[in-house]
Gaussian input, Z-matrix of N, CA and C with variables (Angstrom, degrees):
# hf/3-21g

backbone

0 1
 N
 C     1     B1
 C     2     B2     1     A1
 N     3     B3     2     A2     1     D1
 C     4     B4     3     A3     2     D2
 C     5     B5     4     A4     3     D3
 N     6     B6     5     A5     4     D4
 C     7     B7     6     A6     5     D5
 C     8     B8     7     A7     6     D6
 N     9     B9     8     A8     7     D7
 C    10    B10     9     A9     8     D8
 C    11    B11    10    A10     9     D9
 N    12    B12    11    A11    10    D10
 C    13    B13    12    A12    11    D11
 C    14    B14    13    A13    12    D12
 N    15    B15    14    A14    13    D13
 C    16    B16    15    A15    14    D14
 C    17    B17    16    A16    15    D15
 N    18    B18    17    A17    16    D16
 C    19    B19    18    A18    17    D17
 C    20    B20    19    A19    18    D18
 N    21    B21    20    A20    19    D19
 C    22    B22    21    A21    20    D20
 C    23    B23    22    A22    21    D21
 N    24    B24    23    A23    22    D22
 C    25    B25    24    A24    23    D23
 C    26    B26    25    A25    24    D24
 N    27    B27    26    A26    25    D25
 C    28    B28    27    A27    26    D26
 C    29    B29    28    A28    27    D27
 N    30    B30    29    A29    28    D28
 C    31    B31    30    A30    29    D29
 C    32    B32    31    A31    30    D30
 N    33    B33    32    A32    31    D31
 C    34    B34    33    A33    32    D32
 C    35    B35    34    A34    33    D33
 N    36    B36    35    A35    34    D34
 C    37    B37    36    A36    35    D35
 C    38    B38    37    A37    36    D36
 N    39    B39    38    A38    37    D37
 C    40    B40    39    A39    38    D38
 C    41    B41    40    A40    39    D39
 N    42    B42    41    A41    40    D40
 C    43    B43    42    A42    41    D41
 C    44    B44    43    A43    42    D42
 N    45    B45    44    A44    43    D43
 C    46    B46    45    A45    44    D44
 C    47    B47    46    A46    45    D45
 N    48    B48    47    A47    46    D46
 C    49    B49    48    A48    47    D47
 C    50    B50    49    A49    48    D48
 N    51    B51    50    A50    49    D49
 C    52    B52    51    A51    50    D50
 C    53    B53    52    A52    51    D51
 N    54    B54    53    A53    52    D52
 C    55    B55    54    A54    53    D53
 C    56    B56    55    A55    54    D54
 N    57    B57    56    A56    55    D55
 C    58    B58    57    A57    56    D56
 C    59    B59    58    A58    57    D57
 N    60    B60    59    A59    58    D58
 C    61    B61    60    A60    59    D59
 C    62    B62    61    A61    60    D60
 N    63    B63    62    A62    61    D61
 C    64    B64    63    A63    62    D62
 C    65    B65    64    A64    63    D63
 N    66    B66    65    A65    64    D64
 C    67    B67    66    A66    65    D65
 C    68    B68    67    A67    66    D66
 N    69    B69    68    A68    67    D67
 C    70    B70    69    A69    68    D68
 C    71    B71    70    A70    69    D69
 N    72    B72    71    A71    70    D70
 C    73    B73    72    A72    71    D71
 C    74    B74    73    A73    72    D72
 N    75    B75    74    A74    73    D73
 C    76    B76    75    A75    74    D74
 C    77    B77    76    A76    75    D75
 N    78    B78    77    A77    76    D76
 C    79    B79    78    A78    77    D77
 C    80    B80    79    A79    78    D78
 N    81    B81    80    A80    79    D79
 C    82    B82    81    A81    80    D80
 C    83    B83    82    A82    81    D81
 N    84    B84    83    A83    82    D82
 C    85    B85    84    A84    83    D83
 C    86    B86    85    A85    84    D84
 N    87    B87    86    A86    85    D85
 C    88    B88    87    A87    86    D86
 C    89    B89    88    A88    87    D87
 N    90    B90    89    A89    88    D88
 C    91    B91    90    A90    89    D89
 C    92    B92    91    A91    90    D90
 N    93    B93    92    A92    91    D91
 C    94    B94    93    A93    92    D92
 C    95    B95    94    A94    93    D93
 N    96    B96    95    A95    94    D94
 C    97    B97    96    A96    95    D95
 C    98    B98    97    A97    96    D96
 N    99    B99    98    A98    97    D97
 C   100   B100    99    A99    98    D98
 C   101   B101   100   A100    99    D99
 N   102   B102   101   A101   100   D100
 C   103   B103   102   A102   101   D101
 C   104   B104   103   A103   102   D102
 N   105   B105   104   A104   103   D103
 C   106   B106   105   A105   104   D104
 C   107   B107   106   A106   105   D105
 N   108   B108   107   A107   106   D106
 C   109   B109   108   A108   107   D107
 C   110   B110   109   A109   108   D108
 N   111   B111   110   A110   109   D109
 C   112   B112   111   A111   110   D110
 C   113   B113   112   A112   111   D111
 N   114   B114   113   A113   112   D112
 C   115   B115   114   A114   113   D113
 C   116   B116   115   A115   114   D114
 N   117   B117   116   A116   115   D115
 C   118   B118   117   A117   116   D116
 C   119   B119   118   A118   117   D117
 N   120   B120   119   A119   118   D118
 C   121   B121   120   A120   119   D119
 C   122   B122   121   A121   120   D120
 N   123   B123   122   A122   121   D121
 C   124   B124   123   A123   122   D122
 C   125   B125   124   A124   123   D123
 N   126   B126   125   A125   124   D124
 C   127   B127   126   A126   125   D125
 C   128   B128   127   A127   126   D126
 N   129   B129   128   A128   127   D127
 C   130   B130   129   A129   128   D128
 C   131   B131   130   A130   129   D129
 N   132   B132   131   A131   130   D130
 C   133   B133   132   A132   131   D131
 C   134   B134   133   A133   132   D132
 N   135   B135   134   A134   133   D133
 C   136   B136   135   A135   134   D134
 C   137   B137   136   A136   135   D135
 N   138   B138   137   A137   136   D136
 C   139   B139   138   A138   137   D137
 C   140   B140   139   A139   138   D138
 N   141   B141   140   A140   139   D139
 C   142   B142   141   A141   140   D140
 C   143   B143   142   A142   141   D141
 N   144   B144   143   A143   142   D142
 C   145   B145   144   A144   143   D143
 C   146   B146   145   A145   144   D144
 N   147   B147   146   A146   145   D145
 C   148   B148   147   A147   146   D146
 C   149   B149   148   A148   147   D147
 N   150   B150   149   A149   148   D148
 C   151   B151   150   A150   149   D149
 C   152   B152   151   A151   150   D150
 N   153   B153   152   A152   151   D151
 C   154   B154   153   A153   152   D152
 C   155   B155   154   A154   153   D153
 N   156   B156   155   A155   154   D154
 C   157   B157   156   A156   155   D155
 C   158   B158   157   A157   156   D156
 N   159   B159   158   A158   157   D157
 C   160   B160   159   A159   158   D158
 C   161   B161   160   A160   159   D159
 N   162   B162   161   A161   160   D160
 C   163   B163   162   A162   161   D161
 C   164   B164   163   A163   162   D162
 N   165   B165   164   A164   163   D163
 C   166   B166   165   A165   164   D164
 C   167   B167   166   A166   165   D165
 N   168   B168   167   A167   166   D166
 C   169   B169   168   A168   167   D167
 C   170   B170   169   A169   168   D168
 N   171   B171   170   A170   169   D169
 C   172   B172   171   A171   170   D170
 C   173   B173   172   A172   171   D171
 N   174   B174   173   A173   172   D172
 C   175   B175   174   A174   173   D173
 C   176   B176   175   A175   174   D174
 N   177   B177   176   A176   175   D175
 C   178   B178   177   A177   176   D176
 C   179   B179   178   A178   177   D177
 N   180   B180   179   A179   178   D178
 C   181   B181   180   A180   179   D179
 C   182   B182   181   A181   180   D180
 N   183   B183   182   A182   181   D181
 C   184   B184   183   A183   182   D182
 C   185   B185   184   A184   183   D183
 N   186   B186   185   A185   184   D184
 C   187   B187   186   A186   185   D185
 C   188   B188   187   A187   186   D186
 N   189   B189   188   A188   187   D187
 C   190   B190   189   A189   188   D188
 C   191   B191   190   A190   189   D189
 N   192   B192   191   A191   190   D190
 C   193   B193   192   A192   191   D191
 C   194   B194   193   A193   192   D192
 N   195   B195   194   A194   193   D193
 C   196   B196   195   A195   194   D194
 C   197   B197   196   A196   195   D195
 N   198   B198   197   A197   196   D196
 C   199   B199   198   A198   197   D197
 C   200   B200   199   A199   198   D198
 N   201   B201   200   A200   199   D199
 C   202   B202   201   A201   200   D200
 C   203   B203   202   A202   201   D201
 N   204   B204   203   A203   202   D202
 C   205   B205   204   A204   203   D203
 C   206   B206   205   A205   204   D204
 N   207   B207   206   A206   205   D205
 C   208   B208   207   A207   206   D206
 C   209   B209   208   A208   207   D207
 N   210   B210   209   A209   208   D208
 C   211   B211   210   A210   209   D209
 C   212   B212   211   A211   210   D210
 N   213   B213   212   A212   211   D211
 C   214   B214   213   A213   212   D212
 C   215   B215   214   A214   213   D213
 N   216   B216   215   A215   214   D214
 C   217   B217   216   A216   215   D215
 C   218   B218   217   A217   216   D216
 N   219   B219   218   A218   217   D217
 C   220   B220   219   A219   218   D218
 C   221   B221   220   A220   219   D219
 N   222   B222   221   A221   220   D220
 C   223   B223   222   A222   221   D221
 C   224   B224   223   A223   222   D222
 N   225   B225   224   A224   223   D223
 C   226   B226   225   A225   224   D224
 C   227   B227   226   A226   225   D225
 N   228   B228   227   A227   226   D226
 C   229   B229   228   A228   227   D227
 C   230   B230   229   A229   228   D228
 N   231   B231   230   A230   229   D229
 C   232   B232   231   A231   230   D230
 C   233   B233   232   A232   231   D231
 N   234   B234   233   A233   232   D232
 C   235   B235   234   A234   233   D233
 C   236   B236   235   A235   234   D234
 N   237   B237   236   A236   235   D235
 C   238   B238   237   A237   236   D236
 C   239   B239   238   A238   237   D237
 N   240   B240   239   A239   238   D238
 C   241   B241   240   A240   239   D239
 C   242   B242   241   A241   240   D240
 N   243   B243   242   A242   241   D241
 C   244   B244   243   A243   242   D242
 C   245   B245   244   A244   243   D243
 N   246   B246   245   A245   244   D244
 C   247   B247   246   A246   245   D245
 C   248   B248   247   A247   246   D246
 N   249   B249   248   A248   247   D247
 C   250   B250   249   A249   248   D248
 C   251   B251   250   A250   249   D249
 N   252   B252   251   A251   250   D250
 C   253   B253   252   A252   251   D251
 C   254   B254   253   A253   252   D252
 N   255   B255   254   A254   253   D253
 C   256   B256   255   A255   254   D254
 C   257   B257   256   A256   255   D255
 N   258   B258   257   A257   256   D256
 C   259   B259   258   A258   257   D257
 C   260   B260   259   A259   258   D258
 N   261   B261   260   A260   259   D259
 C   262   B262   261   A261   260   D260
 C   263   B263   262   A262   261   D261
 N   264   B264   263   A263   262   D262
 C   265   B265   264   A264   263   D263
 C   266   B266   265   A265   264   D264
 N   267   B267   266   A266   265   D265
 C   268   B268   267   A267   266   D266
 C   269   B269   268   A268   267   D267
 N   270   B270   269   A269   268   D268
 C   271   B271   270   A270   269   D269
 C   272   B272   271   A271   270   D270
 N   273   B273   272   A272   271   D271
 C   274   B274   273   A273   272   D272
 C   275   B275   274   A274   273   D273
 N   276   B276   275   A275   274   D274
 C   277   B277   276   A276   275   D275
 C   278   B278   277   A277   276   D276
 N   279   B279   278   A278   277   D277
 C   280   B280   279   A279   278   D278
 C   281   B281   280   A280   279   D279
 N   282   B282   281   A281   280   D280
 C   283   B283   282   A282   281   D281
 C   284   B284   283   A283   282   D282
 N   285   B285   284   A284   283   D283
 C   286   B286   285   A285   284   D284
 C   287   B287   286   A286   285   D285
 N   288   B288   287   A287   286   D286
 C   289   B289   288   A288   287   D287
 C   290   B290   289   A289   288   D288
 N   291   B291   290   A290   289   D289
 C   292   B292   291   A291   290   D290
 C   293   B293   292   A292   291   D291
 N   294   B294   293   A293   292   D292
 C   295   B295   294   A294   293   D293
 C   296   B296   295   A295   294   D294
 N   297   B297   296   A296   295   D295
 C   298   B298   297   A297   296   D296
 C   299   B299   298   A298   297   D297
 N   300   B300   299   A299   298   D298
 C   301   B301   300   A300   299   D299
 C   302   B302   301   A301   300   D300

   B1=1.4523
   B2=1.5281
   B3=1.3146
   B4=1.4555
   B5=1.5267
   B6=1.3420
   B7=1.4607
   B8=1.5303
   B9=1.3210
   B10=1.4691
   B11=1.5307
   B12=1.3225
   B13=1.4687
   B14=1.5199
   B15=1.3071
   B16=1.4663
   B17=1.5254
   B18=1.3166
   B19=1.4630
   B20=1.5209
   B21=1.3228
   B22=1.4658
   B23=1.5291
   B24=1.3207
   B25=1.4683
   B26=1.5193
   B27=1.3383
   B28=1.4642
   B29=1.5249
   B30=1.3298
   B31=1.4594
   B32=1.5272
   B33=1.3283
   B34=1.4598
   B35=1.5270
   B36=1.3305
   B37=1.4584
   B38=1.5118
   B39=1.3304
   B40=1.4611
   B41=1.5221
   B42=1.3255
   B43=1.4612
   B44=1.5261
   B45=1.3311
   B46=1.4645
   B47=1.5197
   B48=1.3234
   B49=1.4652
   B50=1.5241
   B51=1.3205
   B52=1.4600
   B53=1.5239
   B54=1.3350
   B55=1.4646
   B56=1.5226
   B57=1.3359
   B58=1.4608
   B59=1.5203
   B60=1.3255
   B61=1.4631
   B62=1.5128
   B63=1.3131
   B64=1.4638
   B65=1.5209
   B66=1.3107
   B67=1.4601
   B68=1.5077
   B69=1.2973
   B70=1.4545
   B71=1.5120
   B72=1.3015
   B73=1.4701
   B74=1.5168
   B75=1.3178
   B76=1.4689
   B77=1.5219
   B78=1.2958
   B79=1.4556
   B80=1.5177
   B81=1.2938
   B82=1.4596
   B83=1.5189
   B84=1.3164
   B85=1.4576
   B86=1.5273
   B87=1.3046
   B88=1.4586
   B89=1.5121
   B90=1.3230
   B91=1.4552
   B92=1.5165
   B93=1.3220
   B94=1.4606
   B95=1.5250
   B96=1.3012
   B97=1.4580
   B98=1.5137
   B99=1.3048
   B100=1.4612
   B101=1.5251
   B102=1.3188
   B103=1.4604
   B104=1.5321
   B105=1.3215
   B106=1.4662
   B107=1.5207
   B108=1.3227
   B109=1.4666
   B110=1.5251
   B111=1.3287
   B112=1.4657
   B113=1.5087
   B114=1.3145
   B115=1.4646
   B116=1.5277
   B117=1.3144
   B118=1.4653
   B119=1.5240
   B120=1.3181
   B121=1.4626
   B122=1.5205
   B123=1.3234
   B124=1.4664
   B125=1.5186
   B126=1.3123
   B127=1.4652
   B128=1.5243
   B129=1.3192
   B130=1.4515
   B131=1.5187
   B132=1.3091
   B133=1.4697
   B134=1.5128
   B135=1.3187
   B136=1.4594
   B137=1.5235
   B138=1.3014
   B139=1.4604
   B140=1.5166
   B141=1.3022
   B142=1.4554
   B143=1.5222
   B144=1.3175
   B145=1.4567
   B146=1.5252
   B147=1.3323
   B148=1.4616
   B149=1.5265
   B150=1.3186
   B151=1.4664
   B152=1.5210
   B153=1.3259
   B154=1.4710
   B155=1.5302
   B156=1.3133
   B157=1.4596
   B158=1.5245
   B159=1.3176
   B160=1.4669
   B161=1.5260
   B162=1.3197
   B163=1.4521
   B164=1.5251
   B165=1.3244
   B166=1.4596
   B167=1.5254
   B168=1.3188
   B169=1.4564
   B170=1.5258
   B171=1.3069
   B172=1.4570
   B173=1.5160
   B174=1.3282
   B175=1.4585
   B176=1.5218
   B177=1.3195
   B178=1.4564
   B179=1.5198
   B180=1.3310
   B181=1.4645
   B182=1.5264
   B183=1.3428
   B184=1.4704
   B185=1.5241
   B186=1.3165
   B187=1.4549
   B188=1.5294
   B189=1.3047
   B190=1.4613
   B191=1.5111
   B192=1.3137
   B193=1.4640
   B194=1.5158
   B195=1.2633
   B196=1.4538
   B197=1.5094
   B198=1.2933
   B199=1.4556
   B200=1.5137
   B201=1.3011
   B202=1.4626
   B203=1.5265
   B204=1.3473
   B205=1.4647
   B206=1.5136
   B207=1.3035
   B208=1.4676
   B209=1.5206
   B210=1.3059
   B211=1.4569
   B212=1.5205
   B213=1.3116
   B214=1.4671
   B215=1.5267
   B216=1.3021
   B217=1.4593
   B218=1.5164
   B219=1.3135
   B220=1.4543
   B221=1.5104
   B222=1.3120
   B223=1.4586
   B224=1.5255
   B225=1.3120
   B226=1.4570
   B227=1.5201
   B228=1.3175
   B229=1.4621
   B230=1.5295
   B231=1.3162
   B232=1.4558
   B233=1.5152
   B234=1.2933
   B235=1.4594
   B236=1.5151
   B237=1.2878
   B238=1.4563
   B239=1.5303
   B240=1.3147
   B241=1.4583
   B242=1.5130
   B243=1.3192
   B244=1.4589
   B245=1.5212
   B246=1.3283
   B247=1.4532
   B248=1.5269
   B249=1.3252
   B250=1.4560
   B251=1.5320
   B252=1.3219
   B253=1.4600
   B254=1.5343
   B255=1.3153
   B256=1.4618
   B257=1.5212
   B258=1.3147
   B259=1.4594
   B260=1.5191
   B261=1.3234
   B262=1.4598
   B263=1.5206
   B264=1.3071
   B265=1.4538
   B266=1.5259
   B267=1.3183
   B268=1.4628
   B269=1.5180
   B270=1.3123
   B271=1.4659
   B272=1.5287
   B273=1.3395
   B274=1.4605
   B275=1.5232
   B276=1.3521
   B277=1.4618
   B278=1.5254
   B279=1.3339
   B280=1.4558
   B281=1.5277
   B282=1.3313
   B283=1.4679
   B284=1.5309
   B285=1.3228
   B286=1.4596
   B287=1.5217
   B288=1.3224
   B289=1.4593
   B290=1.5287
   B291=1.3238
   B292=1.4777
   B293=1.5198
   B294=1.3263
   B295=1.4702
   B296=1.5157
   B297=1.3299
   B298=1.4570
   B299=1.5200
   B300=1.3416
   B301=1.4584
   B302=1.4949
   A1=110.58
   A2=116.46
   A3=121.36
   A4=110.96
   A5=115.24
   A6=121.03
   A7=110.74
   A8=117.22
   A9=121.64
   A10=110.42
   A11=116.86
   A12=120.39
   A13=111.16
   A14=116.35
   A15=120.18
   A16=110.10
   A17=117.51
   A18=120.94
   A19=111.08
   A20=116.04
   A21=120.28
   A22=109.89
   A23=117.47
   A24=120.89
   A25=111.06
   A26=116.75
   A27=119.68
   A28=111.17
   A29=116.80
   A30=121.44
   A31=110.68
   A32=117.13
   A33=121.02
   A34=110.00
   A35=116.46
   A36=120.28
   A37=112.27
   A38=116.45
   A39=120.31
   A40=111.22
   A41=116.42
   A42=119.89
   A43=110.56
   A44=116.54
   A45=120.25
   A46=111.09
   A47=116.97
   A48=120.69
   A49=110.38
   A50=116.53
   A51=119.54
   A52=110.47
   A53=116.76
   A54=119.97
   A55=110.81
   A56=117.33
   A57=120.66
   A58=111.08
   A59=116.37
   A60=120.30
   A61=110.44
   A62=116.04
   A63=121.29
   A64=112.02
   A65=117.57
   A66=122.59
   A67=116.60
   A68=119.17
   A69=121.42
   A70=108.84
   A71=115.45
   A72=118.87
   A73=111.03
   A74=115.88
   A75=122.37
   A76=108.38
   A77=115.82
   A78=120.98
   A79=109.86
   A80=115.47
   A81=119.89
   A82=106.76
   A83=116.27
   A84=121.10
   A85=109.73
   A86=115.61
   A87=119.72
   A88=111.31
   A89=115.14
   A90=121.34
   A91=110.87
   A92=114.79
   A93=119.55
   A94=108.78
   A95=115.08
   A96=120.73
   A97=110.35
   A98=117.32
   A99=120.97
   A100=111.10
   A101=115.69
   A102=120.93
   A103=107.34
   A104=116.58
   A105=120.90
   A106=112.31
   A107=117.84
   A108=122.92
   A109=111.40
   A110=115.67
   A111=121.14
   A112=115.05
   A113=118.40
   A114=120.65
   A115=109.49
   A116=115.73
   A117=121.00
   A118=109.14
   A119=115.85
   A120=121.69
   A121=107.58
   A122=116.24
   A123=122.27
   A124=108.87
   A125=115.52
   A126=120.14
   A127=108.96
   A128=115.97
   A129=121.57
   A130=108.90
   A131=116.81
   A132=121.63
   A133=109.29
   A134=115.10
   A135=120.47
   A136=107.62
   A137=116.36
   A138=120.51
   A139=108.34
   A140=116.43
   A141=121.50
   A142=110.56
   A143=115.21
   A144=119.34
   A145=110.54
   A146=116.90
   A147=120.28
   A148=112.18
   A149=116.54
   A150=119.73
   A151=112.22
   A152=115.64
   A153=122.97
   A154=113.51
   A155=115.92
   A156=121.18
   A157=108.53
   A158=116.86
   A159=119.84
   A160=110.90
   A161=116.04
   A162=122.31
   A163=109.14
   A164=116.60
   A165=121.35
   A166=109.61
   A167=116.08
   A168=122.75
   A169=108.49
   A170=116.50
   A171=121.95
   A172=107.91
   A173=116.19
   A174=122.24
   A175=107.78
   A176=116.22
   A177=121.74
   A178=107.37
   A179=115.84
   A180=121.51
   A181=107.32
   A182=117.31
   A183=120.03
   A184=112.39
   A185=115.65
   A186=121.63
   A187=108.88
   A188=116.12
   A189=121.01
   A190=113.53
   A191=118.20
   A192=120.97
   A193=107.70
   A194=116.03
   A195=119.46
   A196=109.30
   A197=114.96
   A198=118.63
   A199=110.88
   A200=115.37
   A201=120.25
   A202=112.11
   A203=115.79
   A204=119.26
   A205=109.56
   A206=115.98
   A207=121.05
   A208=107.85
   A209=115.88
   A210=121.21
   A211=109.64
   A212=116.05
   A213=118.62
   A214=110.18
   A215=116.12
   A216=121.63
   A217=109.09
   A218=115.87
   A219=121.98
   A220=107.64
   A221=117.15
   A222=121.58
   A223=106.58
   A224=115.58
   A225=122.19
   A226=107.93
   A227=117.14
   A228=121.84
   A229=109.22
   A230=116.57
   A231=121.68
   A232=114.47
   A233=119.04
   A234=121.11
   A235=112.95
   A236=115.06
   A237=121.34
   A238=111.44
   A239=115.00
   A240=120.30
   A241=114.23
   A242=117.99
   A243=121.65
   A244=109.00
   A245=116.24
   A246=118.73
   A247=109.53
   A248=115.72
   A249=121.30
   A250=113.16
   A251=118.61
   A252=121.90
   A253=112.56
   A254=117.77
   A255=121.74
   A256=113.44
   A257=118.26
   A258=120.42
   A259=113.81
   A260=116.62
   A261=119.98
   A262=108.47
   A263=115.91
   A264=120.81
   A265=109.54
   A266=115.74
   A267=119.90
   A268=112.43
   A269=117.69
   A270=121.06
   A271=110.94
   A272=116.96
   A273=120.45
   A274=110.78
   A275=117.41
   A276=119.93
   A277=111.37
   A278=118.20
   A279=120.97
   A280=110.88
   A281=116.27
   A282=119.92
   A283=110.43
   A284=117.37
   A285=121.22
   A286=110.17
   A287=116.75
   A288=121.53
   A289=111.73
   A290=117.02
   A291=119.36
   A292=112.02
   A293=117.70
   A294=120.25
   A295=111.44
   A296=116.68
   A297=120.71
   A298=112.08
   A299=114.24
   A300=120.69
   A301=113.03
   D1=-41.36
   D2=-179.88
   D3=-61.62
   D4=-40.97
   D5=-179.99
   D6=-64.47
   D7=-38.79
   D8=179.28
   D9=-64.69
   D10=-41.60
   D11=177.94
   D12=-64.20
   D13=-41.64
   D14=179.35
   D15=-63.32
   D16=-40.98
   D17=177.99
   D18=-64.31
   D19=-42.36
   D20=179.83
   D21=-63.31
   D22=-43.03
   D23=178.05
   D24=-62.18
   D25=-41.48
   D26=178.02
   D27=-63.26
   D28=-41.54
   D29=179.36
   D30=-62.05
   D31=-44.44
   D32=178.26
   D33=-64.88
   D34=-39.94
   D35=177.48
   D36=-62.92
   D37=-40.92
   D38=177.77
   D39=-64.52
   D40=-40.69
   D41=178.83
   D42=-63.79
   D43=-41.49
   D44=178.60
   D45=-65.46
   D46=-41.16
   D47=179.04
   D48=-64.71
   D49=-41.75
   D50=179.08
   D51=-64.21
   D52=-39.39
   D53=178.03
   D54=-63.68
   D55=-38.19
   D56=178.65
   D57=-66.45
   D58=-41.48
   D59=179.62
   D60=-66.38
   D61=-38.58
   D62=-178.96
   D63=-87.36
   D64=15.45
   D65=-172.94
   D66=-64.25
   D67=18.66
   D68=174.44
   D69=-90.35
   D70=154.27
   D71=-178.23
   D72=-68.29
   D73=141.37
   D74=176.98
   D75=-130.99
   D76=153.43
   D77=178.44
   D78=-87.57
   D79=144.03
   D80=175.45
   D81=-78.04
   D82=125.04
   D83=179.95
   D84=-94.10
   D85=153.52
   D86=177.06
   D87=96.89
   D88=-156.93
   D89=-176.76
   D90=-63.50
   D91=153.19
   D92=178.72
   D93=-62.92
   D94=129.39
   D95=179.94
   D96=-104.71
   D97=-157.27
   D98=-179.73
   D99=-69.19
   D100=161.35
   D101=175.48
   D102=-69.49
   D103=116.89
   D104=-177.60
   D105=-83.83
   D106=-2.61
   D107=179.88
   D108=53.35
   D109=38.61
   D110=176.50
   D111=92.19
   D112=-11.00
   D113=179.17
   D114=-72.42
   D115=147.46
   D116=177.89
   D117=-101.56
   D118=144.94
   D119=177.91
   D120=-110.57
   D121=122.01
   D122=177.63
   D123=-112.98
   D124=126.08
   D125=177.46
   D126=-111.83
   D127=138.87
   D128=-179.13
   D129=-156.87
   D130=172.30
   D131=177.51
   D132=-124.56
   D133=148.86
   D134=170.86
   D135=-120.09
   D136=144.87
   D137=176.95
   D138=-81.56
   D139=123.37
   D140=-178.27
   D141=-107.64
   D142=118.51
   D143=174.36
   D144=-76.18
   D145=-20.17
   D146=-178.54
   D147=-70.47
   D148=-42.65
   D149=179.95
   D150=-106.71
   D151=0.53
   D152=174.13
   D153=60.84
   D154=37.70
   D155=174.77
   D156=-164.05
   D157=161.05
   D158=177.80
   D159=-64.88
   D160=145.50
   D161=178.82
   D162=-116.75
   D163=123.10
   D164=178.67
   D165=-70.41
   D166=139.12
   D167=-179.50
   D168=-131.74
   D169=154.77
   D170=174.51
   D171=-133.55
   D172=129.38
   D173=175.42
   D174=-116.21
   D175=135.48
   D176=176.74
   D177=-111.11
   D178=122.55
   D179=-179.94
   D180=-105.97
   D181=116.58
   D182=-177.59
   D183=-61.49
   D184=154.08
   D185=176.67
   D186=-58.59
   D187=134.07
   D188=179.33
   D189=92.64
   D190=-14.83
   D191=177.07
   D192=-87.30
   D193=154.63
   D194=178.45
   D195=158.77
   D196=174.18
   D197=-178.74
   D198=61.37
   D199=-130.35
   D200=-176.82
   D201=-113.16
   D202=35.09
   D203=177.58
   D204=-56.91
   D205=136.92
   D206=176.94
   D207=-96.47
   D208=88.66
   D209=-179.51
   D210=-114.40
   D211=154.91
   D212=174.31
   D213=-62.79
   D214=152.98
   D215=178.98
   D216=-105.24
   D217=129.63
   D218=175.01
   D219=-110.16
   D220=118.43
   D221=176.69
   D222=-99.96
   D223=117.61
   D224=-175.78
   D225=-106.89
   D226=111.59
   D227=-178.85
   D228=-93.45
   D229=127.37
   D230=-172.71
   D231=-76.38
   D232=-23.05
   D233=-179.49
   D234=93.53
   D235=163.06
   D236=-176.97
   D237=-66.97
   D238=138.17
   D239=177.29
   D240=91.76
   D241=-6.28
   D242=177.66
   D243=-114.44
   D244=172.23
   D245=176.29
   D246=-112.92
   D247=-177.36
   D248=-174.23
   D249=-65.70
   D250=-14.70
   D251=-179.71
   D252=-106.59
   D253=6.91
   D254=-172.74
   D255=-59.98
   D256=-30.38
   D257=-175.47
   D258=-107.80
   D259=17.85
   D260=176.68
   D261=-82.71
   D262=74.34
   D263=-178.99
   D264=-125.79
   D265=171.55
   D266=-176.35
   D267=-61.72
   D268=-32.27
   D269=178.55
   D270=-62.57
   D271=-43.84
   D272=179.73
   D273=-66.33
   D274=-43.38
   D275=-179.55
   D276=-67.52
   D277=-34.92
   D278=176.84
   D279=-65.63
   D280=-42.43
   D281=178.36
   D282=-64.05
   D283=-41.13
   D284=178.04
   D285=-62.84
   D286=-40.90
   D287=-178.81
   D288=-65.67
   D289=-33.88
   D290=-179.45
   D291=-68.84
   D292=-19.83
   D293=178.11
   D294=-67.93
   D295=-25.20
   D296=177.84
   D297=63.74
   D298=-159.33
   D299=-177.78
   D300=-73.87

């Protein structure tokens, strides 16, 4: 059990590190989605040895963040049965926007 927790923590750490590295703004491709209120959506994959396949990830970078800003990290877990984009809706972007700088 301890080993599984350590692996999960490493996986979350890798996802956070990848999001930080990819912290440049990206355009949302495809159909028009919700109003992001200036936030950028970055999509990427990490190779997972735990499930033996790439895992799709989504990082949302708030408007005004970028470069080497030292901001707190919020890891938002979508829950079972949803995917990494399940909560990319106007409600989430509005809540993110209210946090301000």
